[in-house]
KEFI-814040 format. One record per residue: residue number from 1; residue in three letters; x, y negated, z of N, C-alpha, C in turn. Coordinates in steps of 0.2 Angstrom, whole numbers, plus 5000, padded with zeros to 4 digits. Atoms other than C-alpha are relative to their C-alpha. Layout:
KEFI-814040
{NUM "ALA" {X Y Z} {X Y Z} {X Y Z}};
...
end
This chain:
KEFI-814040
{1 "UNK" {5004 5006 4999} {5000 4999 5001} {5005 4994 5000}};
{2 "UNK" {4998 5006 5002} {5006 4983 4994} {5000 4996 5008}};
{3 "UNK" {5000 5005 4994} {5011 4970 5007} {4994 4995 5001}};
{4 "UNK" {5007 5006 5000} {4998 4958 5001} {4994 5003 5002}};
{5 "UNK" {5006 4997 4998} {4984 4970 5002} {5000 5002 5007}};
{6 "UNK" {4999 5000 4994} {4990 4974 5020} {4998 4994 5004}};
{7 "UNK" {5001 5008 4997} {4990 4955 5024} {4992 5000 4999}};
{8 "UNK" {5009 5002 5001} {4971 4955 5017} {4997 5003 5005}};
{9 "UNK" {5003 4995 4994} {4966 4970 5028} {5000 4998 5006}};
{10 "UNK" {5000 5003 4992} {4973 4963 5043} {4997 4994 5001}};
{11 "UNK" {5006 5007 4997} {4965 4946 5042} {4994 5001 4999}};
{12 "UNK" {5007 4996 5000} {4949 4955 5037} {4998 5003 5006}};
{13 "UNK" {5001 4997 4993} {4951 4965 5053} {4999 4995 5005}};
{14 "UNK" {5001 5005 4995} {4954 4950 5063} {4995 4995 5000}};
{15 "UNK" {5006 5005 5001} {4940 4939 5057} {4994 5002 5001}};
{16 "UNK" {5005 4995 4997} {4928 4954 5060} {5000 4999 5006}};
{17 "UNK" {4999 5000 4992} {4935 4955 5078} {4998 4994 5001}};
{18 "UNK" {5002 5006 4997} {4934 4937 5081} {4992 4999 4999}};
{19 "UNK" {5009 5001 5001} {4914 4936 5074} {4997 5005 5004}};
{20 "UNK" {5003 4995 4994} {4910 4951 5085} {5001 4998 5007}};
{21 "UNK" {4997 5003 4993} {4919 4944 5101} {4995 4993 5000}};
{22 "UNK" {5005 5007 4999} {4909 4927 5098} {4993 5004 5001}};
{23 "UNK" {5006 4998 5000} {4893 4936 5095} {4999 5004 5007}};
{24 "UNK" {5001 4997 4996} {4896 4947 5110} {4999 4995 5007}};
{25 "UNK" {5000 5005 4994} {4900 4932 5121} {4993 4997 5000}};
{26 "UNK" {5004 5003 4999} {4886 4922 5116} {4994 5005 5003}};
{27 "UNK" {5004 4996 4997} {4875 4937 5120} {4999 5002 5006}};
{28 "UNK" {4998 4999 4993} {4882 4940 5136} {4999 4995 5004}};
{29 "UNK" {4999 5005 4995} {4886 4924 5142} {4998 4993 4998}};
{30 "UNK" {5001 5005 5004} {4879 4911 5130} {4995 4997 5005}};
{31 "UNK" {5004 5006 4996} {4869 4895 5136} {4993 5003 4999}};
{32 "UNK" {5007 4997 5001} {4850 4900 5140} {4997 4994 4995}};
{33 "UNK" {5003 5005 5005} {4839 4890 5127} {4997 4996 5005}};
{34 "UNK" {5004 5005 4996} {4828 4884 5142} {5005 4998 5008}};
{35 "UNK" {4996 5001 4993} {4835 4875 5159} {4996 5005 5004}};
{36 "UNK" {5003 4996 4994} {4835 4885 5174} {4996 4997 5006}};
{37 "UNK" {5003 5001 4994} {4823 4884 5188} {5004 5000 5005}};
{38 "UNK" {4995 4998 4994} {4833 4880 5204} {4996 4999 5007}};
{39 "UNK" {5004 5000 4995} {4820 4875 5217} {4994 4997 4997}};
{40 "UNK" {5007 5004 4999} {4801 4868 5219} {4999 4994 5004}};
{41 "UNK" {5002 5006 4994} {4797 4851 5227} {4992 4998 4998}};
{42 "UNK" {5006 5002 5000} {4780 4849 5230} {4996 5004 4995}};
{43 "UNK" {5002 4997 5005} {4775 4862 5217} {5002 5000 4994}};
{44 "UNK" {4997 5002 5006} {4784 4856 5204} {5008 5002 4999}};
{45 "UNK" {4993 4997 5000} {4800 4864 5197} {5005 4995 4998}};
{46 "UNK" {4993 5005 5001} {4818 4855 5198} {5004 5005 4995}};
{47 "UNK" {4996 4996 5004} {4828 4862 5184} {5008 4997 5000}};
{48 "UNK" {4994 5003 5000} {4847 4861 5182} {5002 4994 4995}};
{49 "UNK" {4999 5006 5004} {4845 4849 5168} {4997 4993 5003}};
{50 "UNK" {5003 5005 4995} {4834 4838 5180} {5006 4997 5003}};
{51 "UNK" {4994 5000 4995} {4849 4838 5192} {5005 4996 4998}};
{52 "UNK" {4995 5003 5003} {4861 4833 5180} {4998 4992 4998}};
{53 "UNK" {5004 5005 5003} {4850 4819 5173} {5000 4995 5007}};
{54 "UNK" {5000 5004 4994} {4848 4812 5193} {5007 4996 5001}};
{55 "UNK" {4993 5001 4998} {4867 4813 5196} {5003 4995 4994}};
{56 "UNK" {4996 5005 5005} {4873 4805 5179} {4996 4994 5001}};
{57 "UNK" {5006 5006 5001} {4858 4791 5180} {5005 4996 5006}};
{58 "UNK" {4998 5002 4993} {4865 4788 5199} {5007 4998 4999}};
{59 "UNK" {4992 5001 5002} {4884 4788 5193} {5001 4995 4995}};
{60 "UNK" {5001 5006 5005} {4879 4776 5178} {5000 4993 5003}};
{61 "UNK" {5001 5006 4997} {4872 4764 5189} {5007 4998 5005}};
{62 "UNK" {4995 5001 4995} {4886 4764 5202} {5006 4998 4995}};
{63 "UNK" {4994 5003 5005} {4900 4762 5186} {4999 4994 4998}};
{64 "UNK" {5001 5007 5003} {4891 4748 5179} {5000 4995 5005}};
{65 "UNK" {5000 5005 4994} {4889 4739 5197} {5007 4999 5000}};
{66 "UNK" {4993 5001 4998} {4908 4742 5200} {5003 4997 4994}};
{67 "UNK" {4997 5005 5005} {4913 4735 5182} {4998 4994 4997}};
{68 "UNK" {5001 5006 5001} {4902 4721 5182} {5001 4995 5007}};
{69 "UNK" {5000 5004 4994} {4901 4716 5200} {4994 4998 5002}};
{70 "UNK" {5007 5002 4997} {4888 4709 5210} {4997 4994 4994}};
{71 "UNK" {5003 5005 5005} {4887 4693 5196} {5004 5001 4995}};
{72 "UNK" {4997 5001 5007} {4893 4694 5179} {5004 4994 5000}};
{73 "UNK" {4993 5007 5000} {4910 4681 5178} {4999 4997 4993}};
{74 "UNK" {4998 5004 5006} {4911 4668 5165} {5007 5002 4997}};
{75 "UNK" {4995 4997 5003} {4927 4674 5161} {5001 5008 5003}};
{76 "UNK" {5001 4992 4997} {4925 4693 5161} {5006 5004 5002}};
{77 "UNK" {4994 4996 4999} {4937 4705 5169} {5001 5006 4996}};
{78 "UNK" {5000 4994 5007} {4943 4720 5158} {4995 5006 5002}};
{79 "UNK" {5006 4995 5000} {4930 4731 5165} {4993 4998 4998}};
{80 "UNK" {5006 5003 5003} {4916 4719 5162} {5001 4999 4992}};
{81 "UNK" {5000 5001 5008} {4923 4716 5144} {4999 5006 4998}};
{82 "UNK" {5002 4994 5003} {4921 4735 5141} {4992 5000 4999}};
{83 "UNK" {5008 4999 4999} {4903 4734 5146} {4997 4995 4995}};
{84 "UNK" {5003 5003 5006} {4900 4719 5136} {5001 5001 4993}};
{85 "UNK" {4999 4998 5007} {4908 4725 5121} {4996 5006 4997}};
{86 "UNK" {5005 4996 5002} {4897 4740 5121} {4993 4998 4999}};
{87 "UNK" {5006 5004 5001} {4882 4729 5123} {4999 4997 4993}};
{88 "UNK" {5000 5004 5006} {4887 4717 5108} {5000 5006 4995}};
{89 "UNK" {5000 4996 5006} {4892 4731 5097} {4993 5003 4998}};
{90 "UNK" {5007 4997 5002} {4875 4741 5099} {4995 4995 4997}};
{91 "UNK" {5004 5007 5003} {4866 4723 5097} {5002 4998 4992}};
{92 "UNK" {4997 5002 5007} {4877 4718 5081} {4998 5006 4995}};
{93 "UNK" {5001 4993 5004} {4874 4736 5073} {4990 4999 4999}};
{94 "UNK" {5007 5000 5002} {4855 4735 5076} {4995 4994 4997}};
{95 "UNK" {5003 5005 5003} {4850 4718 5073} {4999 5000 4992}};
{96 "UNK" {5003 4999 5007} {4851 4720 5054} {4995 5004 4998}};
{97 "UNK" {5005 4993 5001} {4840 4736 5055} {4993 4995 5001}};
{98 "UNK" {5007 5003 4997} {4826 4728 5066} {4998 4992 4998}};
{99 "UNK" {5000 5007 5001} {4828 4710 5061} {5001 4995 5006}};
{100 "UNK" {4998 5005 4995} {4832 4694 5071} {4994 4999 5004}};
{101 "UNK" {5007 5001 4995} {4813 4693 5077} {4999 5005 5004}};
{102 "UNK" {5001 4994 4996} {4813 4711 5083} {5005 5001 5006}};
{103 "UNK" {4995 4997 4995} {4830 4712 5091} {4999 4999 5008}};
{104 "UNK" {5001 5000 4994} {4826 4705 5105} {4995 5003 5005}};
{105 "UNK" {5005 4997 4999} {4810 4713 5110} {5002 5009 5003}};
{106 "UNK" {4998 4993 5001} {4818 4730 5105} {5007 5001 5002}};
{107 "UNK" {4993 5000 4999} {4836 4727 5111} {5000 5005 5008}};
{108 "UNK" {4999 4997 4993} {4834 4735 5129} {4998 5007 4999}};
{109 "UNK" {5001 4994 5002} {4825 4750 5121} {5005 5004 4997}};
{110 "UNK" {4996 4996 5004} {4837 4753 5109} {5008 5001 5005}};
{111 "UNK" {4995 4999 4996} {4852 4751 5121} {5000 5005 5006}};
{112 "UNK" {5003 4996 4996} {4844 4761 5134} {5002 5008 4998}};
{113 "UNK" {4999 4994 5005} {4842 4776 5121} {5007 5001 4999}};
{114 "UNK" {4993 5000 5002} {4860 4774 5115} {5005 5003 5006}};
{115 "UNK" {4996 4998 4994} {4869 4775 5133} {4997 5007 5003}};
{116 "UNK" {5001 4994 4997} {4858 4788 5140} {5001 5006 4996}};
{117 "UNK" {4999 4996 5004} {4859 4799 5126} {5009 5003 5000}};
{118 "UNK" {4992 5000 5001} {4878 4796 5124} {5003 5003 5007}};
{119 "UNK" {4998 4998 4994} {4881 4799 5142} {4998 5007 5002}};
{120 "UNK" {5002 4993 5001} {4871 4816 5142} {5003 5004 4996}};
{121 "UNK" {4997 4996 5004} {4878 4822 5127} {5007 5002 5001}};
{122 "UNK" {4994 4998 4997} {4895 4820 5135} {5001 5003 5007}};
{123 "UNK" {4999 4998 4994} {4891 4826 5151} {5002 5007 5000}};
{124 "UNK" {4999 4993 5002} {4893 4845 5145} {5008 5000 5001}};
{125 "UNK" {4994 4999 4999} {4912 4841 5145} {5004 4999 5006}};
{126 "UNK" {4997 5002 4993} {4914 4835 5163} {5000 5007 5003}};
{127 "UNK" {4999 4995 4996} {4922 4848 5174} {4994 5002 5005}};
{128 "UNK" {5005 4997 4995} {4908 4859 5184} {4993 4999 4997}};
{129 "UNK" {5006 5000 5005} {4895 4855 5171} {5000 5008 4997}};
{130 "UNK" {5001 4993 5002} {4888 4873 5167} {5005 5006 5001}};
{131 "UNK" {4995 4996 4999} {4902 4882 5175} {5000 5002 5008}};
{132 "UNK" {5000 4998 4994} {4897 4884 5194} {4992 5000 5002}};
{133 "UNK" {5005 5000 5000} {4881 4889 5201} {4999 5007 5006}};
{134 "UNK" {5001 4994 4996} {4873 4906 5210} {4996 5005 4994}};
{135 "UNK" {5001 4995 5006} {4870 4922 5201} {4991 5003 5004}};
{136 "UNK" {5006 4999 4997} {4851 4929 5202} {4999 5008 5000}};
{137 "UNK" {5000 4993 4999} {4845 4947 5204} {5003 5004 4994}};
{138 "UNK" {4999 4995 5005} {4849 4953 5187} {5008 4998 4999}};
{139 "UNK" {4993 5001 5000} {4868 4946 5189} {5002 4993 4995}};
{140 "UNK" {4999 5005 5006} {4866 4931 5177} {5001 4993 5004}};
{141 "UNK" {4999 5006 4997} {4873 4914 5183} {4997 4995 4999}};
{142 "UNK" {5003 5005 5001} {4862 4901 5186} {5003 4994 5002}};
{143 "UNK" {4996 5006 4998} {4872 4885 5186} {4995 4994 5002}};
{144 "UNK" {5003 5006 4997} {4868 4869 5195} {4999 4994 4995}};
{145 "UNK" {5000 5007 5005} {4871 4857 5180} {5000 5002 4993}};
{146 "UNK" {5002 5000 5006} {4866 4856 5163} {5000 4995 4996}};
{147 "UNK" {5000 5007 5004} {4868 4843 5150} {4993 4999 4998}};
{148 "UNK" {5007 5001 5002} {4850 4835 5149} {4998 5001 4993}};
{149 "UNK" {5001 4999 5007} {4850 4835 5130} {5001 5006 4997}};
{150 "UNK" {5001 4994 5003} {4853 4852 5128} {4994 5004 5003}};
{151 "UNK" {5006 4996 4998} {4836 4856 5136} {4994 4996 4995}};
{152 "UNK" {5003 5002 5004} {4823 4853 5124} {4993 4996 5003}};
{153 "UNK" {5005 5003 4995} {4810 4846 5137} {5003 4992 5000}};
{154 "UNK" {4997 5008 4999} {4822 4830 5139} {5000 4997 4993}};
{155 "UNK" {4999 5002 5006} {4824 4829 5119} {4992 4998 4999}};
{156 "UNK" {5005 5001 5002} {4806 4829 5116} {4996 4994 5005}};
{157 "UNK" {5002 5007 4996} {4803 4816 5131} {5002 4994 4996}};
{158 "UNK" {4997 5006 5002} {4815 4804 5123} {4997 4998 4992}};
{159 "UNK" {5004 5002 5005} {4805 4807 5106} {4995 4997 5002}};
{160 "UNK" {5006 5003 4998} {4789 4803 5113} {5001 4993 5003}};
{161 "UNK" {5000 5006 4999} {4796 4788 5121} {5002 4995 4994}};
{162 "UNK" {5000 5004 5007} {4803 4782 5104} {4993 4999 4996}};
{163 "UNK" {5006 5002 5005} {4786 4785 5095} {4995 4996 5004}};
{164 "UNK" {5005 5004 4997} {4776 4777 5108} {5003 4993 5000}};
{165 "UNK" {4998 5006 5000} {4787 4762 5109} {5000 4996 4994}};
{166 "UNK" {5001 5004 5007} {4787 4761 5089} {4992 4998 5000}};
{167 "UNK" {5007 5003 5002} {4768 4761 5089} {4999 4994 5004}};
{168 "UNK" {5000 5007 4996} {4769 4747 5103} {5001 4995 4995}};
{169 "UNK" {4998 5005 5005} {4780 4736 5092} {4997 4999 4995}};
{170 "UNK" {5004 4999 5006} {4771 4739 5077} {4994 4996 5000}};
{171 "UNK" {5006 5003 4999} {4754 4734 5083} {5001 4993 5004}};
{172 "UNK" {4999 5006 4998} {4761 4721 5094} {5002 4994 4997}};
{173 "UNK" {4997 5006 5004} {4770 4711 5081} {4998 4999 4994}};
{174 "UNK" {5004 5002 5006} {4762 4715 5065} {4993 5001 4999}};
{175 "UNK" {5009 5001 5000} {4743 4718 5069} {4999 5007 4997}};
{176 "UNK" {5002 4996 5003} {4734 4731 5065} {4998 5000 4992}};
{177 "UNK" {5002 5001 5007} {4729 4724 5048} {5006 5002 4995}};
{178 "UNK" {4994 4999 5002} {4747 4724 5043} {5003 5007 4999}};
{179 "UNK" {4998 4993 4999} {4751 4741 5049} {4995 5004 4995}};
{180 "UNK" {5004 4996 5004} {4736 4748 5040} {5002 5000 4991}};
{181 "UNK" {4998 5002 5009} {4741 4740 5022} {5007 5003 4999}};
{182 "UNK" {4993 4997 5002} {4759 4745 5025} {4999 5009 4999}};
{183 "UNK" {5000 4993 5001} {4753 4764 5026} {4995 5002 4994}};
{184 "UNK" {5005 4998 5005} {4737 4764 5015} {4998 4995 4994}};
{185 "UNK" {5002 5005 5004} {4737 4747 5006} {5001 5001 4992}};
{186 "UNK" {4997 5000 5008} {4739 4745 4986} {5003 4995 5000}};
{187 "UNK" {4994 5005 5001} {4755 4739 4983} {5001 4998 4993}};
{188 "UNK" {4999 5002 5007} {4753 4736 4964} {4998 4993 5000}};
{189 "UNK" {5002 5009 5002} {4752 4717 4958} {4994 5000 4995}};
{190 "UNK" {5005 5000 5004} {4735 4715 4952} {5002 4995 4993}};
{191 "UNK" {5000 5004 5006} {4740 4702 4939} {5006 5003 4994}};
{192 "UNK" {4995 4996 5004} {4753 4716 4930} {4997 5006 4998}};
{193 "UNK" {5003 4995 5002} {4740 4730 4929} {4993 4997 4998}};
{194 "UNK" {5007 5000 5001} {4723 4731 4923} {4996 5002 5005}};
{195 "UNK" {5004 4999 4995} {4708 4732 4933} {4999 5008 5003}};
{196 "UNK" {5002 4993 4999} {4704 4749 4931} {5008 5006 5003}};
{197 "UNK" {4997 4997 4998} {4721 4756 4934} {5002 4997 5007}};
{198 "UNK" {4999 5002 4992} {4722 4745 4950} {4995 5003 5004}};
{199 "UNK" {5005 4997 4997} {4706 4752 4956} {5003 5008 5002}};
{200 "UNK" {4998 4993 4999} {4713 4770 4954} {5006 5001 5004}};
{201 "UNK" {4995 5000 4998} {4729 4765 4960} {4996 5001 5009}};
{202 "UNK" {5001 5000 4993} {4719 4763 4979} {4999 5008 5002}};
{203 "UNK" {5001 4994 4998} {4715 4782 4979} {5007 5003 5000}};
{204 "UNK" {4994 4997 4999} {4733 4787 4976} {5003 4997 5006}};
{205 "UNK" {4997 5003 4994} {4741 4775 4989} {4997 5002 5006}};
{206 "UNK" {5004 4997 4993} {4727 4781 5002} {5003 5007 5001}};
{207 "UNK" {4997 4997 4999} {4734 4797 4998} {5006 5001 5002}};
{208 "UNK" {4994 5001 4998} {4751 4793 5000} {5001 4998 5008}};
{209 "UNK" {5001 5002 4992} {4746 4786 5017} {4998 5004 5003}};
{210 "UNK" {5001 4994 4996} {4740 4802 5023} {5006 5003 4999}};
{211 "UNK" {4994 4997 5001} {4756 4809 5017} {5005 4997 5007}};
{212 "UNK" {4995 5004 4995} {4766 4795 5028} {4996 5002 5007}};
{213 "UNK" {5001 4999 4996} {4756 4799 5041} {5001 5006 5004}};
{214 "UNK" {4997 4992 4999} {4760 4818 5043} {5008 4999 5002}};
{215 "UNK" {4993 5001 5000} {4778 4812 5040} {5001 4995 5007}};
{216 "UNK" {4998 5004 4995} {4777 4799 5055} {4998 5005 5008}};
{217 "UNK" {5002 4996 4993} {4769 4812 5068} {5007 5006 4998}};
{218 "UNK" {4995 4995 5000} {4783 4825 5061} {5006 4996 5004}};
{219 "UNK" {4995 5003 4997} {4796 4812 5069} {5002 5003 5006}};
{220 "UNK" {4999 4997 4993} {4792 4819 5086} {5005 5006 5000}};
{221 "UNK" {4996 4994 5000} {4799 4836 5080} {5007 4998 4998}};
{222 "UNK" {4993 5002 5004} {4814 4829 5069} {5004 4998 5006}};
{223 "UNK" {4996 5004 4996} {4820 4818 5082} {5003 5005 5006}};
{224 "UNK" {4997 4998 4994} {4819 4830 5097} {5004 5006 4998}};
{225 "UNK" {4995 4996 5000} {4825 4845 5089} {5007 4999 4997}};
{226 "UNK" {4994 5002 5002} {4840 4837 5080} {5004 5000 5005}};
{227 "UNK" {4997 5000 4994} {4846 4832 5096} {5002 5006 5003}};
{228 "UNK" {4998 4993 4995} {4843 4847 5105} {5005 5005 4996}};
{229 "UNK" {4997 4995 5005} {4850 4858 5092} {5007 4999 5000}};
{230 "UNK" {4992 5001 5001} {4867 4849 5091} {5003 5001 5006}};
{231 "UNK" {4998 5000 4994} {4869 4848 5109} {5000 5008 5003}};
{232 "UNK" {5002 4991 4997} {4862 4866 5114} {5006 5004 4996}};
{233 "UNK" {4996 4997 5003} {4873 4872 5099} {5008 5000 5002}};
{234 "UNK" {4994 5002 4996} {4889 4863 5106} {5002 5004 5007}};
{235 "UNK" {4999 4996 4993} {4887 4871 5123} {5001 5008 4999}};
{236 "UNK" {4998 4993 5002} {4886 4888 5114} {5007 5001 4998}};
{237 "UNK" {4993 4999 5003} {4901 4885 5106} {5006 4999 5004}};
{238 "UNK" {4994 5000 4995} {4912 4879 5120} {4999 5006 5005}};
{239 "UNK" {5001 4995 4996} {4905 4893 5130} {5004 5007 4996}};
{240 "UNK" {4997 4993 5003} {4910 4907 5117} {5009 4998 4999}};
{241 "UNK" {4992 5001 5001} {4928 4898 5114} {5003 5002 5007}};
{242 "UNK" {4998 4998 4993} {4930 4899 5133} {5000 5008 5001}};
{243 "UNK" {5001 4992 4998} {4925 4919 5133} {5005 5002 4995}};
{244 "UNK" {4995 4996 5005} {4938 4922 5118} {5007 4998 5004}};
{245 "UNK" {4995 5001 4998} {4951 4912 5127} {5000 4994 5004}};
{246 "UNK" {5001 5005 4995} {4951 4901 5142} {5004 4994 4998}};
{247 "UNK" {4994 5005 5002} {4967 4889 5137} {5000 5000 4994}};
{248 "UNK" {4998 5003 5007} {4972 4880 5122} {4994 5001 4996}};
{249 "UNK" {5005 4999 5007} {4959 4888 5110} {4994 4994 5001}};
{250 "UNK" {5007 5002 4999} {4943 4878 5117} {5002 4992 5000}};
{251 "UNK" {4997 5007 5000} {4954 4860 5117} {4997 4997 4993}};
{252 "UNK" {5003 5004 5007} {4950 4855 5098} {4992 5000 5000}};
{253 "UNK" {5008 5000 5000} {4931 4860 5101} {4998 4994 5005}};
{254 "UNK" {5002 5006 4996} {4931 4847 5115} {5000 4993 4995}};
{255 "UNK" {5001 5006 5003} {4936 4834 5104} {4995 4999 4996}};
{256 "UNK" {5005 4999 5005} {4924 4841 5091} {4992 4997 5004}};
{257 "UNK" {5006 5002 4996} {4910 4839 5104} {4999 4992 5003}};
{258 "UNK" {5000 5007 4998} {4915 4820 5109} {4998 4998 4993}};
{259 "UNK" {5003 5004 5007} {4913 4815 5090} {4992 5003 4999}};
{260 "UNK" {5007 4998 5002} {4896 4826 5088} {4996 4995 5005}};
{261 "UNK" {5004 5003 4994} {4889 4818 5105} {5000 4992 4999}};
{262 "UNK" {5000 5007 5001} {4893 4800 5099} {4995 4999 4995}};
{263 "UNK" {5002 5002 5007} {4887 4803 5081} {4991 5002 5003}};
{264 "UNK" {5006 4998 5000} {4871 4812 5088} {4995 4993 5004}};
{265 "UNK" {5001 5006 4996} {4868 4797 5100} {4998 4994 4996}};
{266 "UNK" {5000 5005 5005} {4870 4785 5086} {4993 5000 4996}};
{267 "UNK" {5006 4999 5005} {4859 4793 5074} {4993 5000 5004}};
{268 "UNK" {5005 5000 4997} {4845 4795 5087} {4997 4992 4999}};
{269 "UNK" {5002 5007 5001} {4845 4775 5090} {5000 4997 4994}};
{270 "UNK" {5001 5003 5008} {4847 4771 5072} {4993 5002 4997}};
{271 "UNK" {5007 4998 5003} {4832 4781 5067} {4994 4995 5003}};
{272 "UNK" {5006 5005 4996} {4822 4772 5081} {5001 4993 4997}};
{273 "UNK" {5000 5006 5003} {4827 4756 5074} {4999 4999 4993}};
{274 "UNK" {5003 5000 5009} {4824 4760 5055} {4993 5000 5000}};
{275 "UNK" {5009 4998 4999} {4805 4766 5061} {4998 4994 5002}};
{276 "UNK" {5004 5006 4999} {4803 4749 5068} {5002 4994 4995}};
{277 "UNK" {4997 5004 5005} {4813 4739 5055} {4997 5001 4994}};
{278 "UNK" {5003 5000 5006} {4802 4746 5041} {4995 4997 5000}};
{279 "UNK" {5007 5002 5000} {4787 4738 5046} {5001 4993 5004}};
{280 "UNK" {4998 5006 4998} {4794 4724 5056} {5005 4994 4998}};
{281 "UNK" {4994 5005 5002} {4809 4717 5048} {4997 4997 4993}};
{282 "UNK" {5002 5004 5006} {4805 4703 5036} {5003 4994 4998}};
{283 "UNK" {4995 5006 5002} {4821 4694 5035} {5001 4999 4992}};
{284 "UNK" {4999 5002 5007} {4824 4698 5017} {4995 4997 4997}};
{285 "UNK" {5004 5003 5003} {4808 4693 5013} {4998 4992 5000}};
{286 "UNK" {4999 5009 4999} {4809 4676 5021} {5006 4996 4996}};
{287 "UNK" {4995 5004 5005} {4826 4673 5012} {4998 5001 4995}};
{288 "UNK" {5002 4998 5007} {4819 4679 4996} {4996 4992 4998}};
{289 "UNK" {5005 5006 5001} {4805 4664 4998} {5004 4994 5001}};
end
């Protein structure tokens, strides 16, 4: 047997072994699709994702208070400058999307979504998260901390918040008449088409509006499952890499998860801003007039 063929067989065997090992790790020690219930408070279950949410929220409040201090300084300190740069970066990115008129009302929502999702996406990289807990009667490790965004309940709640605030903003700042026209209205110019075609277009645009309503409702699914799938997949990836080799091998995947966590927080916030800006941003129209 030639050296080249032996090398191919060796590489194929090694690849198959790695795949089977990874699948075994996922089956035995992979991250549970749902959060673990730790205790009950007043009949309500408290999961490890909820505990992580509370701990991270408390930690974020403490860090911001320490960074900014009791009162922001006119000449910012280094820590205050970092906080201000994040705030200004999010504002400058979102303002062209939602428009100058809407950046004031929507900015607190967009900033909170970005920071909250980013912190929880990265929380799985912290020591102690998903690593220690207690064993159940079946010998499975029920760990005390789990990234909140790797729980579908959390991402669905974020999608509901994004959707309900979108409904509030468009009806509050555009009005029901403008919203109905945007979805179902006839966008054809009556001066450029005949009366018959213009009349028939009402039915076409009404049908398009119905499809648009379905796509709007589907945002709850797309927003929640996109974020959940990426974070949950990342948790499983890190668990698999640690199962194969605890040192050195998982390090590149930690950097990958840092990048994915940032991208997913930005995408969720960006899509929320886009949905609002599609109906409420008229800066381009005003500039054209």
